[in-house]
C-alpha positions as CSV (number, residue, x, y, z in Angstrom):
1,M,13.4,-79.7,-21.9
2,S,15.0,-77.0,-24.1
3,T,18.2,-75.1,-24.6
4,N,16.7,-71.6,-23.2
5,T,15.4,-73.6,-20.3
6,T,18.6,-75.4,-19.2
7,T,21.0,-72.3,-19.8
8,R,18.7,-70.0,-17.3
9,R,18.5,-73.1,-14.3
10,L,22.5,-73.7,-15.0
11,R,23.1,-69.6,-15.2
12,P,24.4,-68.1,-11.5
13,R,21.8,-66.0,-10.2
14,A,22.9,-63.1,-7.8
15,P,23.5,-63.8,-4.5
16,A,20.8,-62.6,-2.2
17,G,23.3,-60.3,0.3
18,A,24.0,-58.1,-3.3
19,W,20.6,-56.7,-2.7
20,F,20.9,-56.4,1.1
21,I,23.3,-54.2,1.3
22,A,23.1,-51.9,-2.0
23,P,21.4,-49.0,0.2
24,A,24.0,-49.0,2.5
25,G,26.4,-49.1,-0.7
26,V,24.7,-46.4,-2.8
27,L,24.5,-44.3,0.4
28,L,28.6,-44.5,0.9
29,A,29.0,-43.4,-2.8
30,V,26.6,-40.6,-2.4
31,F,27.8,-39.1,1.4
32,L,31.3,-40.2,1.2
33,L,33.2,-41.3,-2.3
34,W,31.4,-38.9,-4.1
35,P,32.6,-35.8,-1.9
36,V,35.6,-37.1,-1.5
37,V,35.9,-37.0,-4.9
38,R,34.8,-33.8,-5.7
39,T,37.2,-32.5,-3.0
40,V,40.0,-33.8,-5.3
41,Q,38.8,-32.4,-8.3
42,L,38.2,-28.8,-6.4
43,S,41.6,-28.7,-5.3
44,A,43.0,-28.8,-8.4
45,Y,41.0,-25.6,-9.5
46,A,40.8,-21.6,-8.6
47,S,37.8,-20.3,-7.4
48,D,36.0,-17.1,-8.8
49,L,34.2,-14.9,-6.3
50,I,31.8,-16.2,-5.3
51,G,33.5,-19.8,-5.3
52,N,32.9,-22.1,-8.1
53,P,35.9,-23.7,-9.5
54,T,36.9,-21.3,-12.8
55,R,40.6,-22.5,-13.9
56,F,42.4,-25.6,-13.3
57,V,45.7,-24.7,-11.6
58,G,47.1,-28.2,-10.6
59,L,49.3,-28.7,-8.2
60,G,49.4,-25.1,-7.2
61,N,46.9,-24.5,-4.5
62,Y,48.6,-27.3,-3.0
63,I,52.4,-25.9,-3.4
64,S,50.8,-22.4,-2.5
65,S,49.1,-23.7,1.3
66,L,52.3,-26.6,1.9
67,T,54.7,-23.5,1.3
68,D,52.6,-21.4,3.5
69,P,53.9,-20.9,7.0
70,S,50.9,-20.9,8.9
71,F,49.8,-24.6,6.9
72,S,52.4,-26.6,9.2
73,T,51.6,-24.1,12.7
74,T,48.0,-25.2,12.1
75,V,48.7,-28.8,11.6
76,G,50.4,-28.4,14.6
77,I,47.9,-27.4,16.5
78,S,45.4,-29.4,15.4
79,I,47.1,-32.2,17.0
80,L,48.6,-30.6,19.9
81,I,44.9,-29.8,20.8
82,A,43.6,-33.3,19.9
83,L,46.7,-35.4,21.7
84,L,45.9,-33.2,24.9
85,G,42.3,-34.1,24.3
86,T,42.4,-37.9,24.6
87,A,45.1,-38.1,26.4
88,L,42.8,-36.1,29.0
89,A,39.1,-37.8,28.3
90,T,40.9,-41.4,28.3
91,T,43.5,-40.8,31.2
92,S,40.7,-39.3,34.1
93,A,37.9,-42.2,31.9
94,V,40.3,-44.9,33.0
95,V,41.1,-43.6,36.7
96,V,37.5,-43.0,37.7
97,V,36.2,-46.4,36.1
98,V,38.8,-48.0,38.1
99,L,38.2,-46.0,41.2
100,L,34.2,-46.7,40.5
101,R,35.0,-50.7,40.4
102,R,34.3,-51.6,44.1
103,P,30.9,-50.8,45.7
104,L,30.2,-47.5,46.7
105,I,27.3,-46.0,48.4
106,G,25.6,-43.3,45.4
107,Q,27.3,-45.6,42.9
108,R,24.6,-45.7,40.5
109,L,24.4,-41.6,40.8
110,F,27.8,-41.7,40.5
111,T,27.8,-43.3,36.6
112,V,25.0,-41.1,35.7
113,V,26.7,-38.0,36.3
114,F,29.8,-39.4,35.2
115,S,28.1,-40.2,32.1
116,L,26.4,-36.6,31.3
117,P,29.2,-34.9,28.7
118,F,28.0,-37.9,26.2
119,A,24.4,-36.0,26.3
120,Y,25.9,-32.4,25.3
121,S,26.7,-31.2,21.7
122,A,30.4,-30.1,21.7
123,A,28.8,-26.6,20.9
124,S,26.5,-26.2,24.0
125,A,29.4,-27.7,25.9
126,S,31.9,-24.9,24.3
127,V,29.5,-22.3,25.6
128,V,29.8,-23.2,29.3
129,F,33.4,-23.3,29.1
130,A,33.4,-19.7,27.6
131,G,32.0,-19.4,31.1
132,L,34.5,-21.3,33.1
133,F,36.8,-19.5,31.5
134,A,36.5,-15.7,31.4
135,P,39.4,-13.9,33.0
136,S,37.8,-12.2,35.9
137,V,34.2,-13.4,36.8
138,G,35.0,-16.9,35.5
139,A,34.4,-19.9,38.0
140,L,37.5,-21.6,37.2
141,N,39.7,-18.3,37.9
142,I,37.9,-17.6,40.4
143,L,38.4,-21.0,42.1
144,L,42.7,-20.7,41.6
145,S,42.3,-17.2,43.0
146,G,41.2,-18.8,46.6
147,F,44.7,-21.1,46.3
148,G,46.5,-17.9,45.9
149,V,47.1,-18.3,41.9
150,T,46.7,-15.6,39.7
151,G,45.0,-17.5,37.2
152,P,45.2,-17.0,33.0
153,A,43.1,-15.0,30.1
154,W,42.8,-18.6,29.2
155,L,41.0,-17.4,25.6
156,A,43.6,-14.6,25.2
157,T,46.5,-16.4,25.4
158,Q,48.0,-19.3,22.8
159,G,48.9,-21.7,25.2
160,A,46.2,-20.9,27.9
161,A,43.9,-21.1,24.8
162,I,45.3,-24.8,23.3
163,W,44.7,-25.6,27.0
164,A,41.1,-24.6,27.3
165,V,40.0,-26.0,23.9
166,A,42.0,-29.6,25.0
167,I,40.1,-29.1,28.6
168,A,36.3,-28.5,26.9
169,T,37.4,-31.3,23.7
170,A,38.4,-33.7,27.0
171,W,35.3,-33.2,29.1
172,Y,33.0,-33.4,25.8
173,E,34.6,-37.1,25.1
174,F,34.4,-38.4,28.9
175,G,31.0,-39.2,28.7
176,F,31.8,-41.6,26.1
177,A,34.9,-42.5,27.0
178,F,33.8,-43.0,30.7
179,L,30.6,-45.5,29.1
180,V,32.7,-47.5,27.1
181,L,35.5,-48.7,29.9
182,T,32.6,-49.0,31.8
183,A,31.4,-51.9,29.8
184,A,34.7,-53.4,29.4
185,M,35.1,-53.1,33.0
186,R,31.9,-55.3,33.7
187,D,33.4,-57.4,31.2
188,I,36.1,-58.8,33.4
189,P,35.6,-62.3,34.6
190,P,35.4,-61.9,38.1
191,E,37.5,-65.0,39.0
192,I,40.2,-63.0,37.4
193,V,39.9,-59.8,39.6
194,E,39.8,-62.7,42.8
195,A,43.1,-64.6,41.8
196,G,45.3,-61.8,41.6
197,Q,43.7,-60.5,45.8
198,L,44.4,-64.0,46.6
199,D,48.0,-63.5,44.9
200,G,48.1,-60.4,47.1
201,A,47.7,-57.5,44.5
202,G,46.9,-54.3,45.9
203,S,44.8,-51.9,44.5
204,F,47.9,-50.2,42.2
205,T,49.4,-53.6,41.1
206,L,45.9,-55.1,40.2
207,A,44.6,-52.1,38.2
208,G,48.4,-51.7,35.8
209,R,49.1,-55.8,36.1
210,V,45.2,-57.1,36.0
211,L,42.5,-54.9,35.2
212,L,44.6,-51.9,31.8
213,P,45.7,-55.2,30.2
214,L,42.5,-56.0,30.0
215,M,40.7,-52.9,29.4
216,K,43.7,-52.5,26.7
217,P,41.0,-53.2,23.5
218,S,38.9,-50.3,24.6
219,I,41.2,-48.4,25.5
220,L,42.9,-48.5,21.9
221,F,39.3,-48.1,21.1
222,L,39.0,-44.8,22.5
223,V,42.8,-43.2,21.6
224,V,41.7,-43.6,18.2
225,T,38.5,-42.6,17.5
226,Q,38.9,-39.6,20.4
227,T,42.1,-38.2,18.5
228,I,40.1,-38.6,15.2
229,S,37.1,-36.0,16.6
230,G,40.1,-33.9,18.2
231,L,41.0,-33.6,14.8
232,Q,38.1,-32.8,13.5
233,A,37.7,-29.6,16.1
234,F,35.9,-27.1,15.3
235,A,32.8,-26.3,17.6
236,Q,34.9,-25.8,20.5
237,V,37.2,-23.4,18.1
238,Q,34.5,-21.8,17.0
239,V,32.8,-21.1,20.8
240,L,35.9,-20.4,22.0
241,T,38.4,-18.4,20.5
242,R,37.5,-18.5,16.7
243,G,40.5,-19.8,16.0
244,G,43.8,-16.7,18.0
245,P,44.6,-15.3,19.5
246,A,46.0,-14.9,16.6
247,G,45.6,-18.2,14.8
248,G,47.0,-19.7,17.7
249,T,44.3,-22.2,18.2
250,T,43.2,-22.6,14.2
251,T,42.7,-25.9,13.8
252,L,41.9,-27.4,10.0
253,V,38.9,-27.8,10.3
254,Y,38.5,-24.4,11.1
255,R,40.8,-23.7,8.4
256,V,38.7,-25.1,5.9
257,Y,35.6,-23.4,7.2
258,Q,37.9,-19.7,6.6
259,L,39.1,-20.8,3.4
260,A,35.6,-21.8,1.9
261,F,33.7,-19.3,4.2
262,G,34.9,-17.3,6.7
263,N,36.9,-14.3,4.5
264,G,34.4,-13.3,2.7
265,V,35.9,-14.7,-0.7
266,P,35.4,-18.3,-0.5
267,D,38.4,-20.0,-2.0
268,F,37.5,-23.7,-2.3
269,G,40.6,-24.8,-3.9
270,R,43.1,-24.4,-0.7
271,A,40.0,-25.2,1.0
272,S,39.7,-28.8,-0.3
273,V,43.6,-29.0,-0.1
274,T,43.4,-28.7,3.3
275,A,40.6,-31.0,3.7
276,I,42.9,-33.9,1.8
277,A,45.4,-32.7,4.7
278,L,43.0,-33.2,7.3
279,I,42.4,-36.8,5.9
280,V,45.6,-37.6,5.4
281,V,46.8,-36.6,9.0
282,I,44.1,-38.6,10.3
283,A,45.0,-41.7,8.7
284,L,48.8,-41.3,10.1
285,I,48.3,-41.0,13.3
286,T,45.7,-43.8,13.6
287,F,48.4,-46.2,11.7
288,V,51.1,-45.2,14.2
289,Q,49.0,-45.3,17.2
290,F,47.5,-49.0,15.9
291,R,51.3,-49.8,15.5
292,V,52.1,-48.9,19.0
293,L,49.0,-49.8,20.4
294,G,47.7,-52.8,19.6
295,G,49.8,-55.2,20.1
296,R,47.3,-58.4,21.9
297,P,46.0,-57.5,25.5
298,E,47.9,-60.9,27.0
299,E,50.9,-58.7,25.9
């Protein structure tokens, strides 16, 4: 046996798994890693009138963005809309799923209806809510007037506009939350529920002491993913308020759009800084949520 043949036999072969993950690695590098690298690169350059990077400014774009009072306001508005939307969507989904736990007439119909928001895009849902929030002919203010309440100008005042965007976001996210929590509810062993009922636990005690703790991993998943989705809100803002009134609903993603495409003169440098800030905000909030809510279900 020749030395070359022995060497080839002893040489370790590339594991087959590497070839299977290679396509995913290429896609990850092209569509995720490279855009991030390019964003960091653009954040260090000033742009010309058509958006081409022309002059290296180092941290200049970061300094001008972070010292702009509207930047911190935009961060706060983005977080507020995301948290409001997440709280509304997750809480309402939990309540509905717990109420539908017991057999009801037409339960399958209710399940289909409550799942429908998941089938809509954010843009189409926002168009519907634009009609609902119309000040004089909108269904919501007409409904409130029936109870003797004068509805606000939902899309013309800052406080009401934030709630309008958050409500539209929550409705859009509710369908997915309902499906996830329905699956989580069905995975709860029935003997655990029966044991709680035999111990004399009422409906509220059973929900608070048994059902919700067992559903905690699913609730954590929803809180994290829906907060990330809310921080990336764009279609709702574009359709309902276009960032107004007076920038009162401008989110970080909408600010990126305005800087890069919406103001006539593209400023890809500051837009890239805003995009990086969005990544940092998402990472920090996700870390806090896992620290606060990430305990084991039995805890």
